[in-house]
C-alpha positions as CSV (number, residue, x, y, z in Angstrom):
1,M,0.0,0.0,0.0
2,M,1.3,3.5,-0.9
3,S,1.7,6.1,1.9
4,T,-0.3,9.3,2.1
5,Q,2.7,11.3,1.0
6,A,2.9,9.5,-2.4
7,T,4.0,11.7,-5.3
8,A,1.9,12.4,-8.4
9,A,4.2,10.2,-10.5
10,E,3.8,7.3,-8.0
11,W,0.1,7.8,-8.0
12,I,0.0,7.5,-11.9
13,E,2.2,4.4,-11.8
14,A,-0.1,2.8,-9.2
15,I,-3.2,3.4,-11.3
16,A,-1.4,2.2,-14.5
17,G,-0.4,-1.0,-12.7
18,K,-3.9,-1.6,-11.4
19,A,-5.6,-0.9,-14.8
20,S,-2.8,-2.8,-16.7
21,L,-2.3,0.1,-19.0
22,P,0.7,2.3,-19.9
23,A,1.2,5.4,-17.8
24,P,0.7,7.9,-20.8
25,V,-2.7,6.3,-21.5
26,V,-3.7,6.7,-17.8
27,Q,-2.5,10.3,-17.8
28,E,-4.5,11.1,-21.0
29,V,-7.7,9.6,-19.5
30,L,-7.3,11.5,-16.2
31,D,-6.6,14.8,-17.9
32,R,-9.7,14.3,-20.1
33,H,-11.9,13.9,-17.0
34,A,-10.1,16.6,-15.0
35,V,-8.8,14.3,-12.3
36,E,-5.7,15.9,-10.7
37,P,-3.5,14.7,-7.8
38,Q,-3.7,16.8,-4.7
39,S,-1.5,15.1,-2.1
40,T,-0.2,17.8,0.2
41,L,-1.4,18.4,3.8
42,P,-2.9,21.9,4.0
43,R,-1.8,24.5,6.5
44,R,-4.3,26.0,8.9
45,K,-6.1,29.1,7.9
46,S,-8.4,31.5,9.7
47,L,-11.6,33.5,9.2
48,R,-12.5,36.1,11.7
49,I,-15.2,38.8,11.9
50,R,-13.8,42.3,12.7
51,S,-16.9,44.5,12.7
52,V,-20.5,44.9,11.6
53,T,-22.1,48.3,10.9
54,L,-25.8,48.8,10.5
55,E,-27.5,52.2,9.6
56,G,-31.0,53.1,8.7
57,V,-34.4,54.2,9.9
58,K,-36.7,51.9,11.9
59,E,-40.5,52.0,11.2
60,G,-43.4,50.2,13.0
61,T,-41.6,49.6,16.3
62,V,-41.7,51.2,19.8
63,A,-38.4,52.8,19.0
64,D,-38.9,54.3,15.5
65,G,-36.3,56.6,14.0
66,P,-32.8,56.7,12.7
67,F,-30.2,54.2,14.0
68,G,-26.5,53.6,13.4
69,R,-24.3,51.2,15.3
70,T,-21.0,49.4,14.8
71,F,-20.4,46.0,16.5
72,T,-16.7,45.0,16.9
73,F,-15.4,41.5,17.4
74,G,-12.0,39.7,17.9
75,P,-10.7,36.2,18.5
76,G,-12.3,34.2,21.3
77,L,-15.9,33.7,22.5
78,W,-18.3,36.5,21.9
79,A,-21.9,36.8,22.9
80,I,-24.8,38.9,21.5
81,V,-27.6,38.7,24.1
82,S,-30.8,40.5,25.0
83,D,-33.3,40.3,27.9
84,Q,-36.2,40.0,25.5
85,N,-36.7,38.1,22.2
86,F,-36.9,39.9,18.8
87,R,-34.3,42.5,19.7
88,G,-32.1,42.0,16.6
89,K,-29.8,39.0,17.5
90,S,-30.8,36.8,14.6
91,T,-30.7,39.8,12.3
92,L,-27.1,40.7,13.3
93,L,-26.0,37.0,13.0
94,G,-27.7,36.9,9.6
95,V,-25.8,39.9,8.4
96,I,-22.6,38.3,9.5
97,Q,-23.4,35.1,7.5
98,G,-24.5,37.2,4.5
99,G,-21.3,39.2,4.8
100,I,-19.0,36.3,4.3
101,R,-21.3,34.7,1.6
102,G,-22.2,37.9,-0.3
103,D,-26.0,37.5,0.2
104,I,-26.9,39.9,3.0
105,H,-30.2,40.8,1.2
106,E,-31.3,37.2,1.5
107,R,-30.2,36.8,5.2
108,V,-32.3,39.6,6.6
109,K,-36.0,39.7,7.2
110,P,-37.9,41.9,4.7
111,D,-39.1,44.4,7.3
112,V,-35.6,44.9,8.7
113,W,-34.1,45.0,5.1
114,R,-36.5,47.8,4.4
115,W,-35.2,49.8,7.4
116,L,-31.5,49.5,6.3
117,S,-29.6,52.2,4.4
118,K,-26.2,50.6,5.1
119,A,-24.9,47.2,6.0
120,E,-21.2,46.7,6.3
121,V,-19.3,43.5,7.3
122,V,-15.5,43.6,7.7
123,F,-13.7,40.3,8.2
124,E,-10.3,38.8,8.0
125,A,-9.4,35.9,5.8
126,N,-5.9,34.7,6.7
127,S,-5.2,38.0,8.3
128,I,-6.2,39.9,5.2
129,G,-9.1,42.3,5.6
130,H,-12.1,42.1,3.4
131,R,-15.2,44.3,3.4
132,L,-18.7,43.7,2.0
133,L,-20.8,46.9,1.8
134,V,-24.5,47.2,0.8
135,T,-26.2,50.6,0.6
136,K,-29.6,51.7,-0.4
137,E,-32.3,54.2,0.5
138,A,-33.9,53.6,3.9
139,G,-37.6,52.6,3.4
140,D,-36.9,51.1,0.0
141,P,-37.4,47.4,-0.1
142,D,-35.1,46.6,-3.1
143,K,-34.7,49.2,-5.7
144,G,-31.3,51.0,-5.9
145,A,-29.5,48.5,-3.6
146,A,-25.8,48.5,-4.5
147,G,-23.1,46.3,-3.3
148,S,-19.3,46.3,-3.2
149,F,-16.6,43.8,-2.1
150,S,-13.1,45.0,-1.3
151,R,-9.8,43.6,-0.1
152,E,-7.5,45.5,2.3
153,Q,-4.3,46.7,0.6
154,E,-1.7,49.1,1.8
155,G,-3.9,50.8,4.4
156,G,-6.8,51.2,1.9
157,W,-9.5,49.1,0.2
158,F,-9.0,47.6,-3.3
159,T,-12.4,47.0,-4.9
160,L,-12.9,43.5,-6.2
161,Y,-16.6,44.1,-7.2
162,E,-18.9,47.0,-7.4
163,G,-22.5,46.8,-8.8
164,T,-25.9,45.5,-7.9
165,V,-26.6,43.0,-5.2
166,G,-27.3,39.5,-6.2
167,K,-25.5,36.7,-8.0
168,P,-22.6,38.8,-9.4
169,L,-21.8,40.0,-5.9
170,E,-22.1,36.5,-4.4
171,R,-19.8,35.1,-7.2
172,A,-17.2,37.7,-6.5
173,V,-17.1,36.8,-2.8
174,E,-17.1,33.1,-3.6
175,D,-14.1,33.4,-6.0
176,A,-12.1,35.4,-3.4
177,M,-12.9,33.0,-0.5
178,L,-12.1,29.9,-2.4
179,A,-8.8,31.4,-3.5
180,E,-7.9,32.6,0.1
181,F,-8.6,29.2,1.8
182,G,-7.4,27.0,-1.0
183,F,-10.8,25.3,-1.4
184,A,-11.9,24.0,-4.8
185,R,-15.4,23.7,-6.0
186,F,-16.3,20.0,-5.8
187,H,-18.3,18.1,-8.4
188,A,-21.0,15.6,-7.8
189,H,-23.2,13.3,-9.8
190,N,-26.5,11.6,-8.8
191,E,-29.3,9.9,-10.6
192,K,-31.8,12.6,-9.8
193,D,-30.0,15.8,-10.6
194,G,-27.1,14.6,-12.8
195,S,-23.8,16.4,-12.6
196,H,-23.5,19.6,-10.7
197,T,-21.0,21.7,-8.6
198,H,-20.8,22.9,-5.0
199,G,-18.8,25.9,-3.9
200,W,-18.3,28.5,-1.2
201,P,-22.0,28.8,-0.1
202,V,-22.2,25.1,0.8
203,I,-18.7,25.3,2.5
204,A,-19.7,28.5,4.5
205,S,-22.9,26.9,5.7
206,A,-20.9,24.6,8.0
207,L,-19.7,27.7,9.9
208,F,-23.3,28.5,11.1
209,V,-25.5,26.5,13.4
210,D,-29.0,28.0,13.9
211,G,-31.0,25.1,15.1
212,P,-31.7,21.4,14.5
213,G,-31.0,20.1,11.0
214,K,-30.9,17.0,8.8
215,A,-27.2,17.1,8.4
216,V,-24.6,16.7,11.2
217,F,-22.3,19.1,9.3
218,G,-23.6,21.9,7.1
219,E,-27.1,22.2,5.7
220,L,-27.4,19.6,2.9
221,L,-27.5,15.9,2.9
222,V,-27.3,15.3,-0.9
223,D,-24.0,14.1,-2.5
224,A,-22.7,13.1,0.9
225,I,-21.9,16.8,1.6
226,P,-21.5,16.5,5.4
227,L,-18.7,13.9,4.9
228,R,-17.1,15.9,2.1
229,L,-17.1,19.1,4.3
230,L,-15.6,17.2,7.2
231,Q,-12.9,15.7,4.9
232,M,-12.2,19.2,3.4
233,F,-12.0,21.0,6.8
234,M,-9.9,18.2,8.3
235,G,-7.4,18.7,5.5
236,L,-7.3,15.1,4.3
237,P,-4.9,14.8,1.4
238,W,-6.1,13.1,-1.8
239,V,-9.8,13.7,-0.9
240,S,-10.4,16.2,-3.7
241,T,-8.7,13.8,-6.1
242,Y,-10.8,10.9,-4.9
243,T,-14.0,13.0,-5.2
244,A,-13.2,14.0,-8.8
245,A,-12.4,10.4,-9.8
246,A,-15.6,9.0,-8.2
247,T,-17.7,11.7,-9.8
248,A,-16.2,11.2,-13.2
249,L,-16.8,7.4,-12.9
250,K,-20.4,7.9,-11.9
251,R,-21.0,10.3,-14.7
252,L,-19.3,7.9,-17.2
253,R,-21.4,5.0,-16.1
254,A,-24.6,7.0,-16.1
255,T,-23.8,8.0,-19.7
256,K,-23.3,4.4,-20.7
257,A,-26.5,3.4,-19.0
258,E,-28.6,6.2,-20.4
259,R,-27.3,6.1,-24.0
260,P,-28.9,2.8,-25.2
261,T,-32.3,3.9,-23.9
262,A,-32.2,7.4,-25.3
263,S,-30.3,7.1,-28.5
264,R,-30.6,3.5,-29.6
265,G,-34.3,3.6,-28.8
266,L,-34.6,6.5,-31.2
267,G,-32.7,4.5,-33.8
268,D,-35.1,1.6,-33.4
269,R,-38.1,3.8,-33.7
270,L,-36.7,5.3,-36.9
271,R,-36.2,1.9,-38.4
272,T,-39.7,0.8,-37.4
273,R,-41.1,3.9,-39.1
274,L,-38.9,3.2,-42.2
275,E,-40.4,-0.3,-42.4
276,A,-44.0,1.1,-42.3
277,V,-43.1,3.7,-45.0
278,D,-41.6,1.0,-47.2
279,A,-44.8,-1.0,-46.9
280,S,-47.0,1.9,-47.8
281,L,-44.8,2.8,-50.7
282,S,-45.0,-0.7,-52.2
283,S,-48.8,-0.7,-51.8
284,A,-49.0,2.7,-53.6
285,R,-46.8,1.6,-56.4
286,G,-49.0,-1.5,-56.8
287,R,-52.1,0.6,-57.4
288,V,-50.5,2.4,-60.4
289,R,-52.6,1.6,-63.6
290,P,-50.9,0.9,-66.9
291,G,-50.7,4.1,-69.0
292,P,-48.4,6.8,-70.1
293,D,-45.3,7.3,-68.1
294,R,-46.1,10.3,-66.0
295,A,-42.4,11.1,-65.7
296,V,-42.2,11.2,-69.4
297,L,-45.3,13.3,-69.6
298,R,-43.8,15.8,-67.1
299,A,-40.6,16.0,-69.1
300,T,-42.7,16.5,-72.3
301,M,-44.7,19.2,-70.5
302,L,-41.5,21.0,-69.5
303,E,-40.1,20.8,-73.1
304,Q,-43.4,22.1,-74.5
305,D,-43.3,25.0,-72.1
306,R,-39.9,25.9,-73.2
307,R,-41.0,25.7,-76.9
308,L,-44.1,27.9,-76.2
309,L,-41.8,30.5,-74.7
310,A,-39.5,30.4,-77.7
311,L,-42.4,30.6,-80.1
312,R,-43.9,33.6,-78.3
313,E,-40.5,35.3,-78.5
314,G,-40.3,34.5,-82.2
315,I,-43.8,35.9,-82.9
316,E,-42.9,39.1,-81.1
317,E,-39.8,39.4,-83.2
318,T,-41.7,38.8,-86.5
319,R,-44.4,41.3,-85.4
320,Q,-41.8,44.0,-84.7
321,E,-40.2,43.3,-88.1
322,A,-43.5,43.5,-89.9
323,V,-44.2,46.8,-88.2
324,R,-40.8,48.2,-89.1
325,V,-41.1,47.2,-92.8
326,D,-44.7,48.6,-92.9
327,R,-43.5,51.9,-91.6
328,Q,-40.7,52.1,-94.2
329,L,-43.2,51.1,-96.9
330,Q,-45.6,53.9,-95.9
331,G,-42.7,56.4,-95.9
332,A,-41.5,55.2,-99.3
333,T,-45.1,55.4,-100.8
334,T,-45.5,58.9,-99.5
335,L,-42.2,59.9,-101.0
336,L,-43.2,58.3,-104.4
337,L,-46.4,60.3,-104.6
338,E,-44.6,63.5,-103.8
339,T,-41.9,62.8,-106.4
340,R,-44.5,61.9,-109.1
341,R,-46.4,65.1,-108.3
342,A,-43.3,67.2,-108.7
343,L,-42.5,65.6,-112.0
344,Q,-46.0,66.1,-113.3
345,Q,-46.0,69.8,-112.2
346,L,-42.7,70.4,-114.0
347,R,-44.1,68.8,-117.1
348,D,-47.3,70.9,-116.9
349,E,-45.3,74.1,-116.4
350,R,-43.0,73.4,-119.3
351,A,-46.0,72.6,-121.6
352,A,-47.8,75.8,-120.6
353,G,-44.8,77.9,-121.5
354,V,-44.5,76.3,-124.9
355,V,-48.2,76.9,-125.6
356,L,-48.0,80.6,-124.7
357,R,-44.9,81.1,-126.8
358,T,-46.5,79.5,-129.8
359,L,-49.6,81.7,-129.6
360,R,-49.4,85.1,-131.6
361,P,-52.1,87.4,-130.2
362,V,-53.3,90.2,-132.6
363,C,-54.2,92.6,-129.8
364,C,-53.2,93.3,-126.3
365,P,-55.1,91.1,-123.8
366,S,-55.5,94.2,-121.5
367,C,-56.5,97.0,-123.8
368,D,-57.4,95.3,-127.0
369,A,-54.9,97.5,-128.9
370,G,-53.8,95.8,-132.1
371,I,-50.4,94.3,-132.6
372,D,-48.5,94.5,-135.8
373,H,-47.6,91.2,-137.3
374,N,-44.2,92.4,-138.1
375,R,-43.6,92.9,-134.4
376,H,-43.8,89.1,-133.9
377,S,-41.2,88.5,-136.5
378,R,-38.8,91.1,-135.0
379,A,-39.4,89.6,-131.6
380,D,-38.4,86.2,-132.8
381,E,-35.3,87.5,-134.4
382,G,-34.3,89.5,-131.3
383,S,-35.4,86.9,-128.6
384,T,-37.7,89.5,-127.1
385,C,-41.4,89.4,-126.1
386,A,-43.6,90.7,-128.9
387,L,-46.0,92.2,-126.2
388,C,-43.7,93.7,-123.5
389,G,-40.4,93.7,-125.3
390,T,-38.6,91.8,-122.5
391,R,-35.5,90.0,-123.7
392,Q,-35.9,86.2,-123.1
393,A,-33.2,83.5,-122.5
394,P,-33.7,80.0,-123.8
395,D,-34.5,77.5,-121.0
396,E,-35.5,74.4,-122.9
397,D,-32.2,72.7,-121.9
398,E,-32.6,73.4,-118.2
399,D,-36.1,72.1,-118.0
400,A,-35.1,69.0,-119.8
401,L,-32.4,68.3,-117.2
402,R,-34.8,68.8,-114.3
403,L,-37.3,66.4,-115.9
404,E,-34.7,63.7,-116.3
405,E,-33.6,64.0,-112.7
406,L,-37.2,63.8,-111.4
407,Q,-37.9,60.8,-113.6
408,R,-34.8,59.0,-112.2
409,D,-36.0,59.8,-108.6
410,V,-39.4,58.4,-109.4
411,D,-37.9,55.3,-110.8
412,D,-35.7,54.8,-107.7
413,V,-38.6,55.3,-105.2
414,E,-40.8,53.0,-107.2
415,A,-38.1,50.3,-107.0
416,N,-37.8,50.8,-103.2
417,V,-41.6,50.7,-102.7
418,A,-41.7,47.4,-104.7
419,E,-38.9,45.9,-102.5
420,L,-40.5,47.1,-99.3
421,S,-43.9,45.7,-100.4
422,A,-42.3,42.3,-101.0
423,Q,-40.6,42.5,-97.5
424,A,-43.9,43.4,-95.9
425,T,-45.7,40.5,-97.5
426,E,-42.9,38.2,-96.4
427,A,-43.0,39.5,-92.8
428,Q,-46.7,39.1,-92.6
429,A,-46.5,35.6,-93.9
430,S,-43.8,34.8,-91.3
431,Q,-45.9,36.2,-88.5
432,R,-49.0,34.2,-89.6
433,G,-46.8,31.1,-89.8
434,A,-45.4,31.6,-86.3
435,E,-48.9,32.2,-84.9
436,A,-50.1,29.1,-86.5
437,E,-47.2,27.1,-85.0
438,L,-47.8,28.6,-81.6
439,S,-51.5,27.6,-81.8
440,K,-50.4,24.0,-82.5
441,A,-47.9,24.0,-79.6
442,I,-50.6,25.3,-77.2
443,E,-53.0,22.6,-78.3
444,A,-50.3,19.9,-77.8
445,S,-49.5,21.3,-74.3
446,R,-53.2,21.2,-73.4
447,V,-53.3,17.6,-74.4
448,T,-50.3,16.7,-72.3
449,E,-51.7,18.7,-69.3
450,A,-55.0,16.8,-69.6
451,A,-53.1,13.5,-69.6
452,L,-51.3,14.6,-66.4
453,R,-54.7,15.5,-64.8
454,A,-56.2,12.2,-65.5
455,E,-58.5,11.2,-62.6
456,G,-56.8,9.4,-59.7
457,S,-53.3,9.4,-61.3
458,A,-52.2,12.8,-59.8
459,D,-53.3,11.9,-56.3
460,L,-51.6,8.5,-56.4
461,E,-48.4,10.1,-57.8
462,M,-48.4,12.7,-55.0
463,E,-48.8,9.9,-52.5
464,I,-45.9,8.0,-54.0
465,R,-43.7,11.1,-54.1
466,G,-44.5,11.9,-50.5
467,L,-43.7,8.4,-49.3
468,E,-40.4,8.5,-51.3
469,A,-39.5,11.7,-49.6
470,Q,-40.2,10.3,-46.2
471,R,-38.1,7.3,-46.9
472,E,-35.1,9.4,-47.9
473,Q,-35.5,11.6,-44.8
474,L,-35.7,8.5,-42.5
475,L,-32.6,7.0,-44.1
476,S,-30.7,10.3,-43.5
477,L,-31.8,10.4,-39.9
478,I,-30.8,6.8,-39.2
479,A,-27.4,7.4,-40.7
480,A,-26.9,10.6,-38.7
481,E,-28.0,8.9,-35.5
482,E,-25.7,6.0,-36.0
483,E,-22.8,8.4,-36.6
484,V,-23.6,10.5,-33.5
485,E,-23.9,7.4,-31.5
486,E,-20.5,6.1,-32.6
487,K,-18.8,9.5,-32.0
488,E,-20.4,10.1,-28.5
489,E,-19.7,6.5,-27.4
490,A,-16.1,6.9,-28.6
491,A,-15.7,10.2,-26.8
492,A,-17.6,9.5,-23.6
493,T,-16.8,5.9,-23.1
494,G,-13.2,5.5,-24.4
495,A,-11.8,2.1,-24.5
496,H,-10.0,2.5,-21.2
497,D,-11.8,5.3,-19.4
498,E,-13.9,3.2,-17.0
499,A,-10.9,1.0,-16.1
500,V,-8.7,4.0,-15.5
501,L,-11.2,5.9,-13.4
502,Q,-12.1,2.8,-11.3
503,A,-8.5,2.2,-10.7
504,A,-7.9,5.9,-9.8
505,E,-10.8,5.8,-7.4
506,E,-9.5,2.7,-5.6
507,V,-5.9,3.8,-5.5
508,T,-6.7,7.2,-4.3
509,K,-9.0,5.9,-1.6
510,D,-6.3,3.6,-0.3
511,L,-4.0,6.6,-0.1
512,Y,-6.1,8.5,2.5
513,D,-8.4,5.9,3.9
514,G,-6.1,5.0,6.8
515,L,-5.5,8.6,7.8
516,A,-9.2,9.3,7.4
517,R,-10.2,6.5,9.8
518,E,-7.7,7.9,12.3
519,I,-9.1,11.4,12.1
520,L,-12.7,10.3,12.1
521,A,-12.0,8.2,15.2
522,D,-10.6,11.4,16.9
523,V,-13.6,13.4,15.7
524,S,-16.0,10.7,16.9
525,R,-14.5,10.6,20.4
526,E,-14.5,14.4,20.6
527,I,-18.2,14.6,19.5
528,T,-19.1,12.0,22.1
529,T,-17.3,13.9,24.9
530,L,-18.8,17.2,23.9
531,S,-22.3,15.8,23.4
532,R,-22.3,14.3,26.9
533,S,-21.1,17.6,28.4
534,F,-23.8,19.4,26.4
535,G,-26.5,17.3,28.1
536,V,-27.3,14.6,25.5
537,Q,-28.5,11.8,27.7
538,N,-27.3,8.2,27.8
539,I,-24.8,8.6,25.0
540,E,-22.4,5.6,25.1
541,S,-20.6,6.1,21.8
542,M,-20.8,8.0,18.5
543,D,-18.9,6.7,15.5
544,W,-18.6,8.8,12.3
545,G,-17.7,6.3,9.6
546,T,-15.8,6.8,6.4
547,G,-19.1,6.4,4.5
548,G,-20.6,9.5,6.1
549,A,-23.1,7.8,8.4
550,M,-23.0,8.4,12.2
551,R,-23.6,5.3,14.2
552,I,-24.9,6.2,17.7
553,V,-25.4,4.0,20.8
554,Q,-27.7,5.6,23.2
555,G,-28.9,3.8,26.3
556,K,-27.4,0.5,24.9
557,A,-29.6,0.9,21.9
558,P,-28.3,1.7,18.4
559,T,-29.8,4.8,16.8
560,S,-28.9,7.4,14.2
561,F,-28.6,11.2,14.0
562,G,-31.9,11.5,12.2
563,R,-33.8,9.9,15.1
564,L,-32.5,12.3,17.8
565,S,-34.8,14.8,19.4
566,P,-34.6,18.4,18.3
567,G,-32.6,19.4,21.4
568,E,-30.2,16.4,21.0
569,N,-29.9,17.1,17.3
570,L,-28.8,20.7,18.0
571,R,-26.3,19.7,20.7
572,V,-24.7,17.1,18.4
573,R,-24.4,19.6,15.5
574,I,-22.7,22.0,17.8
575,A,-20.5,19.3,19.2
576,A,-19.5,18.2,15.6
577,A,-18.5,21.7,14.6
578,L,-16.4,22.2,17.7
579,A,-14.9,18.7,17.4
580,V,-13.7,19.4,13.9
581,I,-12.1,22.7,15.1
582,E,-10.5,21.0,18.1
583,V,-9.1,17.9,16.2
584,A,-7.7,20.2,13.5
585,R,-6.0,22.3,16.2
586,Q,-4.6,19.2,17.9
587,R,-3.2,17.8,14.6
588,M,-1.8,21.1,13.5
589,Y,-3.2,21.0,10.1
590,G,-6.6,21.3,8.4
591,R,-8.6,24.0,6.6
592,H,-11.4,24.8,9.0
593,P,-11.2,28.6,9.2
594,G,-11.9,28.6,13.0
595,L,-15.2,30.6,12.8
596,L,-18.4,29.3,14.3
597,V,-21.6,31.2,14.8
598,L,-24.4,29.8,17.0
599,D,-27.8,31.3,16.9
600,S,-29.9,30.8,20.1
601,P,-28.5,27.4,21.1
602,G,-30.3,27.5,24.5
603,A,-33.8,27.6,22.8
604,Q,-33.9,23.9,22.1
605,E,-34.8,22.3,25.4
606,M,-31.4,23.1,26.8
607,A,-31.3,23.7,30.6
608,P,-29.3,26.7,31.9
609,A,-26.8,24.3,33.5
610,D,-26.3,22.4,30.2
611,F,-26.0,25.7,28.3
612,A,-23.4,26.9,30.7
613,A,-21.5,23.6,30.3
614,L,-21.6,24.0,26.5
615,L,-20.2,27.5,26.6
616,S,-17.6,26.7,29.2
617,R,-16.4,23.8,27.1
618,V,-16.4,26.1,24.1
619,H,-14.4,28.7,26.0
620,E,-11.9,26.1,27.1
621,A,-11.4,24.9,23.5
622,I,-10.7,28.3,22.1
623,Q,-8.5,29.6,24.9
624,S,-5.6,27.5,23.7
625,A,-6.0,28.7,20.1
626,G,-5.7,32.4,19.4
627,D,-7.2,32.2,15.9
628,I,-10.6,30.7,16.7
629,Q,-13.7,32.9,17.0
630,I,-17.1,31.8,18.2
631,I,-20.1,34.2,18.2
632,V,-23.2,33.1,20.1
633,G,-26.6,34.8,20.0
634,A,-28.9,34.0,22.9
635,R,-31.2,35.2,25.6
636,A,-29.3,36.9,28.5
637,D,-28.6,34.4,31.3
638,P,-26.2,34.6,34.3
639,T,-24.6,31.3,33.3
640,L,-23.8,32.7,29.9
641,L,-22.5,36.0,31.3
642,D,-20.3,34.2,33.8
643,V,-18.5,32.3,31.0
644,V,-18.1,35.1,28.4
645,P,-15.7,37.9,29.2
646,C,-17.7,41.1,29.9
647,D,-15.9,43.0,27.2
648,H,-17.0,40.3,24.7
649,V,-20.7,40.8,25.4
650,T,-23.1,42.9,23.5
651,H,-26.2,43.2,25.7
652,A,-29.6,44.8,24.9
653,H,-31.0,45.4,28.4
654,G,-34.6,45.4,29.2
655,E,-36.8,46.5,26.3
656,R,-33.9,47.9,24.3
657,F,-32.9,46.9,20.8
658,L,-29.4,45.9,19.7
659,F,-29.7,48.6,17.0
């Protein structure tokens, strides 16, 4: 068997030997599951309350009005007492608890929380000051509450968090306290809740005892928390490693147990559904009547649609071409008419001039004066007008040229008109042909569409296509499920993971089991002694086993912690908390911070003499240790005041309030 002080390398070799695997494989598995060796014995650390300050305005009491008070504390036994109940003892202790947990707003009754404008808790963690401060408007239940958490540094306060109260503030306090005390969040796994993590709130709960409870140590029974807290505070080496290995092994086995039910069951259901779909698909295909192949018809329909589109585009092109040619033809026809008109006009003008010149009038058309015939002869010889005497130039040659040009223009335009007329006729014929071809294509498409809409065929085809789609989807889901199953099984249940984790659990437990039994035996004896001195009747023995259960023999009859009366339950819880502190002090190691807060321990059927014995024993335990602080809240009693030093007592006399 290996000793408690085994090194990390020796631990790995021991696991490799037990699992019959190479050390590198073991290391890889442990790293993957975050199982790390923690073998050193911890040094003692301390937590101590310095002061609590409360300010605000009271309402609805016999002493309404502003208040403000600071309560100071130091090492040793301290008492907060009052002559009457409901004078603020539990509120003050709740503020202390909320101060080191970061949740003051949850530890104070709603009416008192409404009064407060300031709540400040200053405490020392390993001699380093920390301060939690909550401020708000007095009379305001929640809105505007702000919190800050600071660490003492060079005579001032270094802010670690500043913001609203709630989870962020609690998380800041938790992170700081875990770091200061060297605690680690511990993981757990159970069938009901699965995997989860416990941190500073659970650890800090063991520092407060405010009445009977289900757990000997702390507040929770789940995940063997009382035993884990005891092991943590006693400073057992390898306990965190053992817890991590055990949790990883449980989680691994739970995954292996759950996977066939959840995943493979799904695969089976998918395959069953696939069989049903295949059967329906075969039946539907069997109902198909002989006839045209609908796939071919659909392909034909698509091809006809493409052809219709092309034909419509072709018709549009021929129509535009016919319009273009017609416009050109109209323009050419108009030009031809105008050119012919100009030619005819020139001819008429030329003919009129010839007629006039050939006429020989015998008198003036205006005055009927006679004209000498010789005058006409002389005019012809001199190229002058016989009537007016104007000299005339011959223009027969110029008119002839103009007539020739106009005739050529007419001939050219006539040729163009003839050509355009032929083109227009051809375009119109092409358009009519394209329209006829389109009509035939539309008719053919209608025939194909009618065949596709044949009664019963379309519904049956849709049913077949739907079943085919379902079949493809099911095949894809089955393939994906099989792939995921293979990957997850390979990742979560590696070939050697379970063997390595089981070997790690066994090897690690062997490392600390002997020392754990010794420490638990010391704690059990101390609990028995303290319980007797606190007035638990007929206690013969109390044995806190390594499994977490406390076996009690009372009046020669075996019993358990859960069967004790409320008064006995409270006494044993206090005894357990003190026993852990005392045994850790005697062994000179451990991580219990040495703070214990007791709220009204004398209220649970505890006689004054027994209460005095309890406090006397507490006082004896802490006198030999200067870093232990115990704060008790109770009704004022002479037996209590005789035990607690007078300067360690905060007393609300008579009807007065603590604040």
